[in-house]
N, CA, C and O of each residue as an XYZ file, in Angstrom:
548
protein
N       0.845     -1.182      0.000
C       0.000      0.000      0.000
C       0.886      1.239      0.000
O       1.929      1.257      0.653
N       0.484      2.258     -0.716
C       1.265      3.476     -0.836
C       1.091      4.399      0.354
O       0.474      4.042      1.358
N       1.635      5.564      0.226
C       1.539      6.581      1.267
C       0.094      7.025      1.409
O      -0.563      7.373      0.428
N      -0.395      7.007      2.656
C      -1.785      7.366      2.943
C      -1.850      8.796      3.468
O      -1.162      9.152      4.425
N      -2.687      9.609      2.827
C      -2.866     10.990      3.251
C      -4.333     11.201      3.584
O      -5.215     10.860      2.796
N      -4.585     11.767      4.761
C      -5.924     12.131      5.193
C      -6.110     13.617      4.933
O      -5.314     14.437      5.389
N      -7.166     13.963      4.198
C      -7.492     15.366      3.932
C      -8.767     15.690      4.690
O      -9.794     15.040      4.494
N      -8.702     16.698      5.560
C      -9.871     17.168      6.308
C     -10.220     18.538      5.750
O      -9.532     19.524      6.016
N     -11.288     18.588      4.979
C     -11.663     19.803      4.236
C     -13.172     19.785      4.010
O     -13.715     18.799      3.511
N     -13.850     20.872      4.376
C     -15.304     20.911      4.228
C     -15.778     21.511      2.911
O     -16.960     21.400      2.586
N     -14.904     22.134      2.154
C     -15.297     22.730      0.876
C     -15.129     21.684     -0.231
O     -14.012     21.233     -0.484
N     -16.230     21.290     -0.897
C     -16.143     20.230     -1.910
C     -15.156     20.525     -3.044
O     -14.448     19.620     -3.486
N     -15.097     21.753     -3.516
C     -14.184     22.085     -4.621
C     -12.728     21.966     -4.166
O     -11.888     21.452     -4.905
N     -12.428     22.441     -2.951
C     -11.063     22.335     -2.427
C     -10.682     20.877     -2.201
O      -9.553     20.471     -2.479
N     -11.635     20.088     -1.694
C     -11.383     18.666     -1.471
C     -11.096     17.966     -2.794
O     -10.156     17.176     -2.895
N     -11.902     18.256     -3.798
C     -11.732     17.613     -5.104
C     -10.362     17.933     -5.703
O      -9.694     17.049     -6.239
N      -9.951     19.187     -5.612
C      -8.656     19.583     -6.163
C      -7.504     18.911     -5.401
O      -6.574     18.387     -6.014
N      -7.568     18.927     -4.079
C      -6.509     18.295     -3.286
C      -6.435     16.804     -3.592
O      -5.347     16.263     -3.787
N      -7.580     16.141     -3.634
C      -7.611     14.704     -3.917
C      -7.036     14.419     -5.306
O      -6.245     13.491     -5.475
N      -7.430     15.207     -6.284
C      -6.969     15.016     -7.663
C      -5.436     15.108     -7.744
O      -4.781     14.246     -8.330
N      -4.890     16.158     -7.149
C      -3.437     16.361     -7.214
C      -2.708     15.256     -6.453
O      -1.731     14.701     -6.955
N      -3.167     14.937     -5.263
C      -2.491     13.918     -4.453
C      -2.554     12.544     -5.113
O      -1.565     11.811     -5.116
N      -3.701     12.194     -5.666
C      -3.815     10.904     -6.348
C      -2.954     10.874     -7.609
O      -2.421      9.825     -7.970
N      -2.816     12.013     -8.277
C      -1.947     12.070     -9.458
C      -0.493     11.802     -9.076
O       0.289     11.318     -9.894
N      -0.136     12.116     -7.838
C       1.209     11.848     -7.342
C       1.338     10.442     -6.766
O       2.400     10.074     -6.263
N       0.278      9.663     -6.835
C       0.333      8.277     -6.400
C      -0.015      8.035     -4.947
O       0.142      6.917     -4.456
N      -0.486      9.057     -4.245
C      -0.866      8.891     -2.849
C      -2.264      8.278     -2.747
O      -3.103      8.466     -3.628
N      -2.502      7.545     -1.660
C      -3.834      7.043     -1.333
C      -4.472      8.086     -0.435
O      -3.907      8.447      0.597
N      -5.652      8.576     -0.818
C      -6.285      9.684     -0.109
C      -7.565      9.217      0.572
O      -8.406      8.557     -0.038
N      -7.697      9.572      1.852
C      -8.974      9.427      2.540
C      -9.434     10.831      2.896
O      -8.623     11.742      3.063
N     -10.740     10.992      3.008
C     -11.289     12.335      3.142
C     -12.289     12.421      4.284
O     -13.030     11.478      4.560
N     -12.290     13.572      4.940
C     -13.261     13.883      5.982
C     -13.719     15.315      5.784
O     -12.929     16.181      5.407
N     -14.996     15.564      6.039
C     -15.553     16.903      5.818
C     -15.657     17.733      7.091
O     -16.089     18.885      7.047
N     -15.260     17.150      8.238
C     -15.244     17.916      9.483
C     -14.180     17.338     10.405
O     -13.646     16.257     10.155
N     -13.882     18.060     11.461
C     -12.813     17.664     12.357
C     -13.066     16.358     13.089
O     -12.162     15.532     13.213
N     -14.279     16.161     13.573
C     -14.596     14.935     14.313
C     -14.418     13.689     13.449
O     -13.801     12.714     13.877
N     -14.959     13.725     12.234
C     -14.814     12.541     11.371
C     -13.355     12.361     10.933
O     -12.909     11.234     10.720
N     -12.625     13.447     10.800
C     -11.204     13.352     10.487
C     -10.431     12.670     11.603
O      -9.569     11.830     11.343
N     -10.735     13.027     12.837
C     -10.088     12.386     13.979
C     -10.422     10.895     14.037
O      -9.555     10.070     14.322
N     -11.672     10.559     13.769
C     -12.092      9.154     13.765
C     -11.335      8.360     12.702
O     -10.861      7.255     12.967
N     -11.223      8.929     11.495
C     -10.476      8.252     10.426
C      -9.007      8.077     10.801
O      -8.422      7.024     10.551
N      -8.418      9.097     11.394
C      -7.005      9.031     11.774
C      -6.774      7.960     12.834
O      -5.773      7.246     12.787
N      -7.688      7.846     13.784
C      -7.555      6.826     14.831
C      -7.745      5.424     14.261
O      -7.033      4.493     14.639
N      -8.701      5.276     13.356
C      -9.021      3.959     12.792
C      -7.892      3.412     11.931
O      -7.574      2.224     11.991
N      -7.303      4.265     11.148
C      -6.196      3.860     10.273
C      -5.223      5.029     10.175
O      -5.382      5.905      9.325
N      -4.213      5.041     11.046
C      -3.295      6.180     11.063
C      -2.686      6.457      9.685
O      -2.094      5.572      9.067
N      -2.841      7.693      9.217
C      -2.276      8.062      7.919
C      -0.789      8.379      8.049
O      -0.253      8.467      9.154
N      -0.143      8.548      6.917
C       1.256      8.958      6.891
C       1.390     10.476      6.992
O       2.449     10.995      7.343
N       0.294     11.182      6.679
C       0.289     12.645      6.721
C      -1.161     13.099      6.769
O      -2.035     12.455      6.189
N      -1.424     14.215      7.465
C      -2.759     14.803      7.537
C      -2.695     16.219      7.001
O      -1.825     17.004      7.379
N      -3.626     16.533      6.116
C      -3.812     17.889      5.601
C      -5.134     18.365      6.179
O      -6.152     17.688      6.036
N      -5.131     19.520      6.828
C      -6.335     19.965      7.527
C      -6.603     21.445      7.290
O      -5.719     22.286      7.450
N      -7.831     21.742      6.909
C      -8.302     23.113      6.825
C      -8.450     23.639      8.252
O      -8.594     22.845      9.182
N      -8.417     24.935      8.444
C      -8.608     25.505      9.776
C     -10.065     25.794     10.075
O     -10.523     25.575     11.197
N     -10.796     26.281      9.093
C     -12.200     26.621      9.288
C     -13.050     25.414      8.927
O     -13.326     25.154      7.756
N     -13.461     24.677      9.964
C     -14.251     23.468      9.764
C     -15.525     23.557     10.596
O     -15.554     24.251     11.612
N     -16.567     22.867     10.178
C     -17.760     22.811     11.022
C     -17.470     21.977     12.273
O     -16.675     21.039     12.227
N     -18.110     22.318     13.373
C     -17.847     21.601     14.623
C     -16.540     22.084     15.202
O     -16.369     23.279     15.447
N     -15.610     21.163     15.425
C     -14.305     21.584     15.954
C     -13.441     22.100     14.804
O     -13.472     21.553     13.701
N     -12.682     23.143     15.067
C     -11.860     23.734     14.007
C     -10.519     23.009     13.885
O     -10.216     22.102     14.661
N      -9.739     23.417     12.920
C      -8.465     22.777     12.650
C      -7.470     22.888     13.795
O      -6.657     21.985     13.995
N      -7.520     23.970     14.542
C      -6.620     24.134     15.690
C      -6.917     23.051     16.728
O      -5.997     22.459     17.290
N      -8.199     22.794     16.980
C      -8.579     21.751     17.931
C      -8.219     20.364     17.398
O      -7.801     19.493     18.161
N      -8.380     20.163     16.099
C      -7.968     18.893     15.485
C      -6.482     18.671     15.742
O      -6.074     17.575     16.126
N      -5.673     19.703     15.533
C      -4.226     19.592     15.752
C      -3.917     19.215     17.195
O      -3.109     18.321     17.448
N      -4.554     19.890     18.132
C      -4.309     19.600     19.551
C      -4.652     18.156     19.879
O      -3.896     17.480     20.577
N      -5.787     17.679     19.382
C      -6.223     16.312     19.685
C      -5.338     15.269     19.008
O      -5.019     14.242     19.606
N      -4.945     15.527     17.774
C      -4.056     14.574     17.085
C      -2.704     14.483     17.788
O      -2.195     13.390     18.035
N      -2.136     15.627     18.104
C      -0.798     15.655     18.706
C      -0.805     15.111     20.136
O       0.248     14.738     20.652
N      -1.973     15.060     20.785
C      -2.087     14.526     22.138
C      -2.144     12.997     22.160
O      -2.014     12.394     23.225
N      -2.335     12.372     21.013
C      -2.446     10.916     20.939
C      -1.097     10.326     20.534
O      -0.579     10.634     19.461
N      -0.528      9.474     21.395
C       0.799      8.925     21.104
C       0.911      8.274     19.726
O       1.936      8.428     19.062
N      -0.113      7.557     19.283
C      -0.038      6.869     17.989
C      -0.063      7.836     16.809
O       0.316      7.464     15.699
N      -0.505      9.070     17.037
C      -0.636     10.038     15.946
C       0.245     11.265     16.106
O       0.302     12.108     15.211
N       0.928     11.373     17.230
C       1.661     12.602     17.529
C       2.797     12.903     16.554
O       3.177     14.061     16.384
N       3.339     11.870     15.916
C       4.454     12.087     14.976
C       4.009     12.172     13.515
O       4.833     12.375     12.624
N       2.718     12.018     13.273
C       2.206     12.126     11.899
C       2.281     13.594     11.478
O       1.730     14.456     12.163
N       2.948     13.892     10.371
C       3.004     15.290      9.916
C       1.597     15.835      9.680
O       0.751     15.181      9.070
N       1.373     17.049     10.181
C       0.068     17.705     10.104
C       0.256     19.057      9.420
O       0.966     19.931      9.917
N      -0.395     19.203      8.273
C      -0.223     20.401      7.456
C      -1.533     21.190      7.402
O      -2.581     20.641      7.059
N      -1.469     22.462      7.737
C      -2.622     23.352      7.611
C      -2.678     23.858      6.175
O      -1.683     24.340      5.632
N      -3.845     23.742      5.576
C      -4.076     24.331      4.258
C      -5.251     25.275      4.462
O      -6.378     24.840      4.702
N      -4.978     26.567      4.363
C      -5.978     27.535      4.790
C      -5.905     28.840      4.019
O      -4.880     29.197      3.439
N      -7.016     29.526      4.035
C      -7.085     30.845      3.418
C      -6.603     31.925      4.383
O      -6.429     33.075      3.982
N      -6.384     31.569      5.654
C      -5.849     32.544      6.612
C      -4.478     32.987      6.133
O      -3.584     32.160      5.952
N      -4.309     34.264      5.929
C      -3.023     34.761      5.436
C      -2.659     36.091      6.087
O      -1.924     36.891      5.509
N      -3.171     36.319      7.279
C      -2.860     37.557      7.984
C      -1.511     37.409      8.692
O      -1.039     36.297      8.925
N      -0.907     38.535      9.026
C       0.345     38.539      9.754
C       0.129     37.786     11.073
O      -0.812     38.075     11.812
N       0.990     36.840     11.353
C       0.910     36.082     12.594
C       0.144     34.778     12.489
O       0.247     33.935     13.380
N      -0.632     34.588     11.412
C      -1.415     33.355     11.280
C      -0.516     32.130     11.162
O      -0.776     31.106     11.793
N       0.528     32.228     10.367
C       1.440     31.096     10.200
C       2.035     30.682     11.547
O       2.076     29.495     11.872
N       2.488     31.644     12.315
C       3.084     31.365     13.615
C       2.056     30.752     14.564
O       2.377     29.820     15.301
N       0.825     31.263     14.555
C      -0.241     30.745     15.411
C      -0.549     29.292     15.065
O      -0.747     28.465     15.955
N      -0.590     28.984     13.766
C      -0.876     27.630     13.300
C       0.245     26.675     13.716
O      -0.029     25.579     14.205
N       1.479     27.072     13.529
C       2.610     26.222     13.909
C       2.664     26.032     15.426
O       2.999     24.946     15.897
N       2.342     27.069     16.191
C       2.332     26.967     17.652
C       1.238     26.015     18.133
O       1.363     25.418     19.202
N       0.175     25.872     17.357
C      -0.931     24.982     17.734
C      -0.597     23.513     17.508
O      -1.342     22.641     17.954
N       0.501     23.223     16.828
C       0.895     21.832     16.621
C       1.026     21.410     15.175
O       1.455     20.291     14.892
N       0.665     22.284     14.261
C       0.840     21.956     12.846
C       2.325     21.950     12.510
O       3.111     22.709     13.078
N       2.691     21.080     11.578
C       4.087     20.983     11.149
C       4.377     21.834      9.924
O       5.537     22.037      9.564
N       3.334     22.329      9.288
C       3.509     23.140      8.098
C       2.247     23.905      7.771
O       1.192     23.678      8.364
N       2.368     24.814      6.821
C       1.294     25.739      6.487
C       1.357     26.004      4.987
O       2.390     26.425      4.465
N       0.257     25.758      4.306
C       0.149     26.060      2.878
C      -1.092     26.925      2.702
O      -2.179     26.562      3.153
N      -0.928     28.069      2.047
C      -2.069     28.963      1.888
C      -2.915     28.563      0.684
O      -2.417     28.016     -0.300
N      -4.211     28.855      0.793
C      -5.157     28.628     -0.295
C      -5.228     29.893     -1.124
O      -4.950     30.978     -0.612
N      -5.583     29.785     -2.356
C      -5.884     28.532     -3.051
C      -4.601     27.764     -3.342
O      -3.552     28.355     -3.599
N      -4.700     26.426     -3.297
C      -3.510     25.632     -3.594
C      -3.203     25.723     -5.080
O      -4.094     25.887     -5.914
N      -1.931     25.612     -5.380
C      -1.469     25.628     -6.768
C      -1.219     24.177     -7.168
O      -0.314     23.546     -6.621
N      -1.990     23.632     -8.101
C      -1.830     22.231     -8.487
C      -0.416     21.881     -8.953
O      -0.005     20.725     -8.851
N       0.328     22.852     -9.457
C       1.690     22.586     -9.938
C       2.685     22.404     -8.801
O       3.702     21.732     -8.977
N       2.414     22.988     -7.642
C       3.372     22.926     -6.542
C       2.876     22.151     -5.330
O       3.666     21.825     -4.445
N       1.584     21.851     -5.274
C       1.001     21.211     -4.087
C       1.624     19.838     -3.807
O       1.993     19.550     -2.668
N       1.741     19.002     -4.821
C       2.329     17.668     -4.628
C       3.737     17.735     -4.055
O       4.016     17.076     -3.054
N       4.635     18.513     -4.660
C       5.982     18.635     -4.094
C       5.999     19.257     -2.690
O       6.828     18.884     -1.861
N       5.095     20.194     -2.423
C       5.032     20.772     -1.078
C       4.691     19.691     -0.053
O       5.297     19.629      1.017
N       3.734     18.853     -0.381
C       3.327     17.782      0.524
C       4.457     16.759      0.658
O       4.732     16.283      1.760
N       5.100     16.425     -0.432
C       6.189     15.444     -0.402
C       7.312     15.882      0.532
O       7.972     15.041      1.143
N       7.529     17.168      0.646
C       8.593     17.675      1.504
C       8.365     17.319      2.976
O       9.315     17.283      3.759
N       7.120     17.059      3.352
C       6.807     16.714      4.740
C       6.835     15.213      5.007
O       6.703     14.782      6.152
N       7.005     14.430      3.968
C       7.046     12.976      4.108
C       8.491     12.506      4.171
O       9.388     13.175      3.658
N       8.714     11.376      4.786
C      10.074     10.846      4.913
C      10.651     10.421      3.576
O      11.845     10.588      3.329
N       9.800      9.867      2.703
C      10.279      9.413      1.402
C       9.947     10.456      0.348
O       8.985     11.208      0.506
N      10.726     10.514     -0.724
C      10.441     11.484     -1.771
C       9.115     11.175     -2.460
O       8.649     10.035     -2.452
N       8.527     12.185     -3.043
C       7.249     12.012     -3.727
C       7.420     11.194     -4.979
O       8.426     11.311     -5.678
N       6.438     10.365     -5.264
C       6.458      9.698     -6.560
C       6.226     10.747     -7.644
O       5.696     11.824     -7.374
N       6.615     10.433     -8.831
C       6.382     11.361     -9.934
C       4.907     11.331    -10.294
O       4.281     10.273    -10.227
N       4.339     12.473    -10.676
C       2.937     12.457    -11.082
C       2.752     11.573    -12.307
O       3.624     11.484    -13.171
N       1.619     10.936    -12.357
C       1.310     10.072    -13.488
C       0.651     10.888    -14.584
O      -0.344     11.565    -14.326
N       1.178     10.844    -15.803
C       0.512     11.576    -16.883
C      -0.882     10.993    -17.099
O      -1.052      9.774    -17.110
N      -1.864     11.848    -17.269
C      -3.243     11.406    -17.415
C      -3.518     10.761    -18.774
O      -4.446      9.962    -18.900
N      -2.732     11.096    -19.777
C      -3.006     10.577    -21.106
C      -1.931      9.604    -21.583
O      -1.848      9.311    -22.776
N      -1.117      9.106    -20.672
C      -0.047      8.185    -21.069
C      -0.636      6.818    -21.390
O      -1.538      6.351    -20.694
N      -0.129      6.174    -22.445
C      -0.630      4.841    -22.771
C      -0.170      3.834    -21.721
O       0.888      3.994    -21.112
N      -0.959      2.821    -21.523
C      -0.613      1.763    -20.558
C       0.590      0.995    -21.080
O       0.722      0.774    -22.283
N       1.472      0.588    -20.160
C       2.645     -0.203    -20.544
C       2.198     -1.618    -20.892
O       1.320     -2.193    -20.249
N       2.824     -2.153    -21.921
C       2.516     -3.538    -22.306
C       3.420     -4.466    -21.512
O       4.580     -4.143    -21.259
N       2.896     -5.608    -21.124
C       3.687     -6.570    -20.353
C       4.451     -7.493    -21.256
O       5.172     -8.368    -20.778
């Protein structure tokens, strides 16, 4: 099984774009639309990396970070904030809350995969061309 990434994002368009880019890079993606279900997914099958929006229904991304980092089985999983927050001090506040990285929205499909790969222990797989012919055996 490949690298598993959990994306916690309540905006369908943002989720679709993140999933598309990550899957193009060969990652296995699981998705949650709120913080509680994201925490449940992470506990059930610990991912290799978590991408989390900050503005979520129910508990917000800051609370998700605190709860993930408080669990020994999940405390070392890289946690990346992907958010539209871009005010002075937001990056520092997010990192102080337990996030390991910060990527501002809107994500750039050309750079998102490599940005995520930088937080993983192994290098990113190369993106798969969408129109490449299948290899013959």
